[in-house]
SEKOL-569498 format. One record per residue (C-alpha): residue in one letter; x, y, z. Coordinates in nm, 2 decimals, always signed. Each point is the difference from the previous one (the first is absolute). Last residue first. Layout:
// SEKOL-569498
+--------+--------+--------+--------+
! residu !     xx !     yy !     zz !
+--------+--------+--------+--------+
!      A !      X !      Y !      Z !
...
+--------+--------+--------+--------+
// end
This chain:
// SEKOL-569498
+--------+--------+--------+--------+
! residu !     xx !     yy !     zz !
+--------+--------+--------+--------+
!      S !  +9.41 ! +12.30 !  +4.44 !
!      N !  -0.09 !  +0.36 !  +0.07 !
!      G !  -0.14 !  -0.07 !  +0.35 !
!      V !  +0.31 !  -0.20 !  +0.10 !
!      K !  +0.23 !  +0.28 !  -0.11 !
!      G !  -0.21 !  +0.28 !  +0.15 !
!      K !  -0.04 !  -0.19 !  +0.33 !
!      A !  +0.37 !  -0.06 !  +0.02 !
!      A !  +0.06 !  +0.37 !  -0.05 !
!      L !  -0.25 !  +0.08 !  +0.28 !
!      T !  +0.19 !  -0.25 !  +0.22 !
!      Q !  +0.34 !  +0.15 !  -0.09 !
!      S !  -0.14 !  +0.35 !  +0.07 !
!      T !  -0.14 !  -0.10 !  +0.33 !
!      V !  +0.32 !  -0.18 !  +0.11 !
!      Q !  +0.22 !  +0.30 !  -0.09 !
!      D !  -0.24 !  +0.24 !  +0.18 !
!      I !  -0.01 !  -0.22 !  +0.31 !
!      L !  +0.37 !  -0.04 !  +0.03 !
!      N !  +0.12 !  +0.31 !  +0.19 !
!      D !  -0.31 !  +0.03 !  +0.22 !
!      Y !  +0.02 !  -0.37 !  +0.08 !
!      M !  +0.37 !  +0.02 !  +0.09 !
!      M !  -0.07 !  +0.29 !  +0.24 !
!      D !  -0.30 !  -0.18 !  +0.15 !
!      A !  +0.20 !  -0.32 !  +0.05 !
!      I !  +0.29 !  +0.18 !  +0.16 !
!      G !  -0.22 !  +0.20 !  +0.24 !
!      V !  +0.12 !  -0.14 !  +0.34 !
!      G !  -0.27 !  -0.27 !  +0.02 !
!      G !  -0.35 !  +0.09 !  -0.09 !
!      S !  -0.20 !  -0.28 !  +0.15 !
!      K !  +0.10 !  -0.26 !  -0.26 !
!      A !  +0.37 !  +0.07 !  +0.05 !
!      V !  -0.03 !  -0.03 !  +0.38 !
!      N !  -0.20 !  -0.33 !  -0.04 !
!      Q !  +0.27 !  -0.14 !  -0.23 !
!      M !  +0.27 !  +0.12 !  +0.25 !
!      L !  -0.17 !  -0.18 !  +0.29 !
!      E !  -0.03 !  -0.32 !  -0.21 !
!      T !  +0.37 !  +0.00 !  -0.09 !
!      D !  +0.11 !  +0.09 !  +0.35 !
!      L !  -0.20 !  -0.29 !  +0.15 !
!      M !  +0.14 !  -0.24 !  -0.25 !
!      S !  +0.36 !  +0.11 !  +0.08 !
!      H !  -0.07 !  -0.02 !  +0.37 !
!      W !  -0.14 !  -0.35 !  -0.03 !
!      I !  +0.30 !  -0.11 !  -0.20 !
!      K !  +0.24 !  +0.14 !  +0.26 !
!      E !  -0.21 !  -0.16 !  +0.27 !
!      G !  +0.02 !  -0.34 !  -0.17 !
!      Q !  +0.38 !  +0.03 !  -0.04 !
!      S !  +0.02 !  +0.04 !  +0.37 !
!      E !  +0.11 !  +0.32 !  +0.17 !
!      G !  +0.26 !  +0.01 !  +0.28 !
!      F !  -0.08 !  -0.08 !  +0.36 !
!      L !  +0.23 !  +0.23 !  +0.19 !
!      T !  +0.15 !  +0.19 !  -0.29 !
!      N !  -0.33 !  +0.13 !  -0.13 !
!      E !  +0.10 !  +0.12 !  -0.35 !
!      P !  +0.12 !  +0.36 !  -0.06 !
!      V !  -0.23 !  +0.23 !  -0.19 !
!      T !  +0.17 !  +0.11 !  -0.33 !
!      N !  -0.15 !  -0.29 !  -0.19 !
!      R !  -0.35 !  +0.13 !  +0.09 !
!      M !  +0.08 !  +0.32 !  -0.20 !
!      E !  +0.10 !  -0.21 !  -0.30 !
!      R !  -0.32 !  -0.20 !  +0.02 !
!      F !  -0.20 !  +0.33 !  +0.02 !
!      M !  +0.16 !  +0.14 !  -0.31 !
!      I !  -0.05 !  -0.32 !  -0.19 !
!      D !  -0.36 !  -0.02 !  +0.10 !
!      L !  -0.05 !  +0.37 !  -0.08 !
!      F !  +0.13 !  -0.05 !  -0.35 !
!      M !  -0.22 !  -0.31 !  -0.05 !
!      A !  -0.31 !  +0.17 !  +0.13 !
!      E !  +0.08 !  +0.30 !  -0.22 !
!      F !  +0.03 !  -0.22 !  -0.31 !
!      G !  -0.32 !  -0.18 !  +0.09 !
!      Q !  -0.18 !  +0.33 !  +0.04 !
!      C !  +0.12 !  +0.11 !  -0.34 !
!      A !  -0.11 !  -0.33 !  -0.15 !
!      E !  -0.35 !  +0.03 !  +0.16 !
!      R !  -0.04 !  +0.36 !  -0.13 !
!      L !  +0.11 !  -0.11 !  -0.35 !
!      K !  -0.25 !  -0.29 !  +0.01 !
!      T !  -0.28 !  +0.24 !  +0.10 !
!      S !  +0.11 !  +0.24 !  -0.28 !
!      E !  -0.02 !  -0.29 !  -0.25 !
!      K !  -0.35 !  -0.09 !  +0.12 !
!      E !  -0.12 !  +0.36 !  -0.03 !
!      V !  +0.15 !  +0.03 !  -0.35 !
!      S !  -0.19 !  -0.30 !  -0.10 !
!      I !  +0.10 !  -0.23 !  -0.29 !
!      G !  -0.28 !  -0.24 !  -0.10 !
!      S !  +0.06 !  +0.06 !  -0.37 !
!      A !  -0.37 !  +0.02 !  -0.06 !
!      D !  -0.01 !  +0.34 !  +0.18 !
!      V !  +0.04 !  +0.09 !  +0.36 !
!      S !  -0.14 !  +0.34 !  +0.07 !
!      L !  +0.21 !  +0.31 !  +0.04 !
!      E !  -0.03 !  +0.13 !  +0.35 !
!      A !  +0.37 !  -0.07 !  +0.06 !
!      K !  +0.10 !  +0.27 !  -0.24 !
!      E !  -0.21 !  +0.26 !  +0.19 !
!      L !  +0.13 !  -0.13 !  +0.33 !
!      S !  +0.36 !  +0.03 !  -0.13 !
!      E !  -0.07 !  +0.36 !  -0.11 !
!      K !  -0.15 !  +0.09 !  +0.34 !
!      A !  +0.29 !  -0.16 !  +0.18 !
!      R !  +0.25 !  +0.19 !  -0.22 !
!      K !  -0.18 !  +0.33 !  +0.08 !
!      L !  -0.01 !  -0.07 !  +0.37 !
!      S !  +0.37 !  -0.08 !  +0.00 !
!      E !  +0.07 !  +0.33 !  -0.18 !
!      E !  -0.22 !  +0.19 !  +0.24 !
!      F !  +0.17 !  -0.16 !  +0.29 !
!      R !  +0.34 !  +0.08 !  -0.14 !
!      A !  -0.10 !  +0.36 !  -0.04 !
!      A !  -0.13 !  +0.01 !  +0.36 !
!      D !  +0.32 !  -0.15 !  +0.13 !
!      T !  +0.21 !  +0.26 !  -0.19 !
!      T !  -0.21 !  +0.28 !  +0.14 !
!      A !  +0.03 !  -0.14 !  +0.35 !
!      Q !  +0.37 !  -0.04 !  -0.04 !
!      L !  +0.03 !  +0.37 !  -0.12 !
!      A !  -0.20 !  +0.11 !  +0.30 !
!      E !  +0.22 !  -0.20 !  +0.23 !
!      K !  +0.31 !  +0.15 !  -0.15 !
!      S !  -0.16 !  +0.35 !  +0.04 !
!      T !  -0.06 !  -0.08 !  +0.36 !
!      N !  +0.36 !  -0.13 !  +0.06 !
!      R !  +0.14 !  +0.31 !  -0.17 !
!      A !  -0.21 !  +0.23 !  +0.23 !
!      G !  +0.09 !  -0.21 !  +0.30 !
!      W !  +0.37 !  +0.02 !  -0.09 !
!      N !  -0.03 !  +0.38 !  -0.03 !
!      Q !  -0.17 !  +0.02 !  +0.34 !
!      A !  +0.28 !  -0.22 !  +0.15 !
!      G !  +0.26 !  +0.23 !  -0.15 !
!      Q !  -0.17 !  +0.30 !  +0.14 !
!      L !  -0.01 !  -0.16 !  +0.34 !
!      A !  +0.36 !  -0.09 !  -0.02 !
!      N !  +0.10 !  +0.35 !  -0.11 !
!      M !  -0.21 !  +0.14 !  +0.29 !
!      G !  +0.17 !  -0.23 !  +0.25 !
!      A !  +0.34 !  +0.10 !  -0.13 !
!      M !  -0.09 !  +0.36 !  +0.03 !
!      G !  -0.12 !  -0.04 !  +0.36 !
!      N !  +0.31 !  -0.19 !  +0.09 !
!      V !  +0.22 !  +0.28 !  -0.14 !
!      M !  -0.20 !  +0.26 !  +0.20 !
+--------+--------+--------+--------+
// end
């Protein structure tokens, strides 16, 4: 009888945990949906700003946003390269033959190129996060510069 009661208490606790876990997942889904809506709204606003034509000043919001995207990808590539290099340093060297200086340089160049390709193809999301945080600032500065140059 005691084992039966303990089993029922355990089952009831698991059901309560499942209910809490489900409500946590529902809350997470709602939060994710709200974040997506906000991101979509910011993207739409950025697109509307980017559709402004280039005037006599020659400053283009679209060109500036492309430069920003490339700079963010370059930062992510540099970060990933440093991280990958440090991870490679934890791997022990071949004690039988060793590693020549040329091989070390080759591995370094290979790692740099690989991480640049990783960053350009989406990376781990650092570039996208930086771009999302900086695009409004760059757009407003570009539009302000357009206004200053156009009024001169």
